[in-house]
C-alpha positions in Angstrom: -239.5 148.4 254.9 -239.5 151.5 252.8 -237.3 152.8 250.5 -235.3 155.2 252.6 -235.1 152.8 255.3 -231.5 152.1 256.7 -230.3 148.8 255.1 -227.2 146.6 255.2 -224.0 147.3 253.4 -224.2 147.4 250.0 -221.2 144.9 249.3 -222.6 141.8 247.8 -225.7 143.1 247.2 -228.2 141.1 245.3 -231.5 142.2 244.0 -234.6 140.6 242.0 -235.8 142.4 239.3 -239.3 141.6 237.3 -239.0 143.0 233.6 -239.0 142.5 230.0 -236.4 142.3 227.7 -237.7 144.3 224.6 -238.4 147.2 227.4 -236.1 150.2 227.4 -236.3 150.4 231.0 -235.8 147.0 232.0 -232.6 147.2 230.0 -231.5 150.5 231.9 -231.9 148.3 234.9 -229.3 145.8 233.6 -227.1 148.6 233.0 -227.2 150.3 236.0 -226.8 146.6 238.0 -223.4 145.9 236.0 -222.2 149.5 236.4 -222.8 149.4 240.2 -221.6 145.9 240.6 -224.8 144.3 241.9 -225.8 140.8 241.6 -229.4 141.1 239.9 -231.8 137.6 239.7 -234.1 138.4 236.8 -237.8 137.3 236.1 -239.7 137.9 233.1 -242.8 140.3 233.2 -244.7 139.8 230.0 -245.6 143.4 229.3 -247.0 142.9 226.0 -249.2 140.2 227.1 -250.7 142.4 230.1 -248.8 141.1 232.9 -249.0 144.5 234.5 -252.6 144.1 235.0 -252.1 140.8 236.9 -253.6 141.1 240.6 -250.3 139.5 241.9 -248.2 141.9 240.2 -250.4 144.9 241.2 -249.6 144.0 245.1 -246.0 144.7 244.3 -246.9 147.8 241.9 -250.3 149.2 242.5 -250.1 151.4 239.5 -248.8 148.6 237.3 -245.5 150.3 236.7 -242.7 148.4 235.2 -240.2 147.1 235.9 -240.1 146.2 239.5 -237.5 145.9 241.8 -237.3 143.7 245.0 -234.8 143.8 247.8 -235.4 141.6 251.1 -238.7 143.7 252.2 -238.1 146.5 250.2 -240.0 147.0 246.7 -239.4 149.9 244.1 -241.0 150.0 240.9 -240.9 152.4 238.0 -237.5 153.2 236.5 -236.7 156.8 238.0 -237.1 155.2 241.5 -235.4 151.8 240.5 -232.4 153.7 239.3 -231.9 155.9 242.0 -232.1 153.1 244.6 -229.6 151.1 242.9 -227.1 154.1 242.5 -227.3 154.5 246.1 -227.3 151.1 247.3 -224.6 149.8 244.6 -221.0 150.2 245.1 -218.8 153.1 243.8 -219.9 157.0 243.7 -223.1 158.3 242.6 -223.4 158.7 238.8 -225.2 162.0 239.5 -222.9 165.1 238.5 -221.9 167.1 241.3 -222.0 170.4 239.4 -225.7 171.9 239.2 -225.1 172.9 235.6 -224.4 169.6 234.5 -226.7 167.9 236.8 -229.3 170.0 234.9 -228.2 168.8 231.6 -227.9 165.3 232.6 -231.6 165.4 233.7 -232.7 167.2 230.5 -231.3 164.2 228.4 -232.8 161.5 230.6 -236.3 163.5 230.2 -235.8 163.7 226.7 -235.2 160.0 226.3 -238.1 159.0 228.3 -240.5 161.4 226.5 -239.5 161.3 223.0 -237.3 158.0 222.5 -238.6 155.1 224.5 -242.0 155.1 223.3 -241.1 155.2 219.7 -238.3 152.6 220.3 -241.2 150.4 221.6 -243.1 150.7 218.5 -239.9 149.9 216.5 -238.9 146.4 218.7 -242.6 145.2 219.0 -242.7 145.6 215.3 -246.5 146.7 215.6 -247.5 149.5 213.2 -250.1 151.9 214.9 -249.0 150.7 218.4 -250.4 152.4 221.2 -248.1 154.7 223.1 -248.4 157.4 225.5 -248.5 159.7 222.6 -251.4 158.0 220.7 -251.1 155.7 217.9 -247.8 155.7 215.9 -246.7 153.7 213.4 -242.9 152.4 212.7 -242.2 155.1 209.8 -243.2 157.7 212.0 -241.5 156.3 214.9 -238.1 156.1 213.4 -238.5 159.5 211.7 -239.2 161.2 215.2 -236.0 159.3 216.6 -234.2 160.3 214.0 -235.2 164.3 214.7 -234.3 163.8 218.3 -230.7 162.2 217.6 -229.9 165.0 215.3 -230.1 167.1 218.4 -228.1 164.9 220.6 -225.7 164.2 217.7 -224.7 168.1 217.8 -224.1 167.9 221.0 -221.7 164.9 221.0 -219.9 166.5 218.2 -218.1 169.0 220.0 -215.6 166.1 221.4 -217.5 164.9 224.6 -216.7 161.5 225.8 -220.3 160.8 226.9 -223.4 162.9 226.8 -222.5 165.5 229.9 -219.0 164.8 229.7 -218.6 161.9 232.4 -220.5 158.6 232.2 -223.8 159.4 233.8 -227.7 158.8 234.4 -228.2 160.2 230.8 -225.9 157.6 229.1 -227.8 154.8 231.0 -231.0 155.9 229.5 -229.7 156.4 226.1 -227.5 153.5 226.0 -230.8 151.2 226.6 -232.7 152.9 224.0 -230.3 153.0 221.0 -229.4 149.5 221.6 -232.7 148.2 220.9 -232.6 150.5 217.8 -230.1 148.4 216.8 -231.4 145.2 218.0 -234.7 146.0 215.9 -232.4 146.5 212.7 -232.1 150.3 212.6 -228.5 150.7 212.8 -228.8 153.1 210.0 -229.9 155.8 212.6 -226.5 156.5 213.2 -225.0 156.2 209.7 -224.8 160.0 209.2 -224.7 160.7 212.7 -220.9 160.9 213.4 -221.1 162.5 217.0 -223.9 160.0 218.0 -221.9 156.9 216.3 -218.6 157.6 218.2 -220.6 157.8 221.5 -222.2 154.7 220.7 -218.8 153.0 220.1 -217.6 154.3 223.6 -220.7 153.2 225.8 -220.4 149.7 224.2 -216.8 149.5 225.2 -217.4 151.4 228.4 -216.2 149.4 231.7 -217.5 149.9 235.4 -215.3 151.8 237.8 -216.0 149.3 240.2 -216.0 145.8 238.6 -213.7 147.0 236.0 -215.9 144.8 233.7 -217.9 145.9 230.5 -221.4 147.2 231.2 -222.9 146.7 227.4 -222.9 142.7 227.3 -225.5 142.8 230.1 -228.1 144.4 227.8 -230.6 141.9 226.0 -229.5 140.2 223.1 -231.9 140.1 219.9 -232.4 136.2 220.8 -233.3 136.9 224.1 -236.0 139.4 223.0 -237.3 137.2 220.4 -237.5 134.4 223.0 -238.6 136.7 225.9 -235.7 135.6 227.9 -234.7 138.1 230.8 -230.7 137.5 231.8 -229.5 138.0 235.2 -226.6 140.1 236.2 -223.7 138.1 237.9 
């Protein structure tokens, strides 16, 4: 069954996720599931141990992209595809802004998070200096400095009184919340100490509730204990 095949009603949807608690993209899936009131049964995919290259996983995700989502006979891998799928399959209205200018701004901040924040967050969370990322070898201090420079730009945007990154809660907030959360879990809360716009936004996303379930979504992210023990939670 393909990604765009006609499927049953989204009510009481349950999906199966293979991911890793220290992975920003896996945490984005946990947030989206909570936001769209999707039941998510999770299974550990130990990315650090090379599980993405396992032949069994490659049958699901031919290019080894992670995380990977399955619903009935439909398999979706890679964060962009998964979040788009969950946004449509879940309950409530789409998180994509309806106005073109705001949609463009949302996608800009999503791209910034994926290109400049996520690879560096991975370095901080794994605790491995000279970790290999898409940008080459990066040590922890360089990674933190790069995150700080990018955060400065977003901090200035959020300082103008916006409640969320583009005004309304959107895909941009999903991407940034997961990454900033992992920075905090890695002991780098100080990245927000002098960035009042970003700090205010972080306080708001931590208390954000889904319009569908009326429940807080932030509590579904991986805890420090789960990251250390490589335990991946499910979303009820």
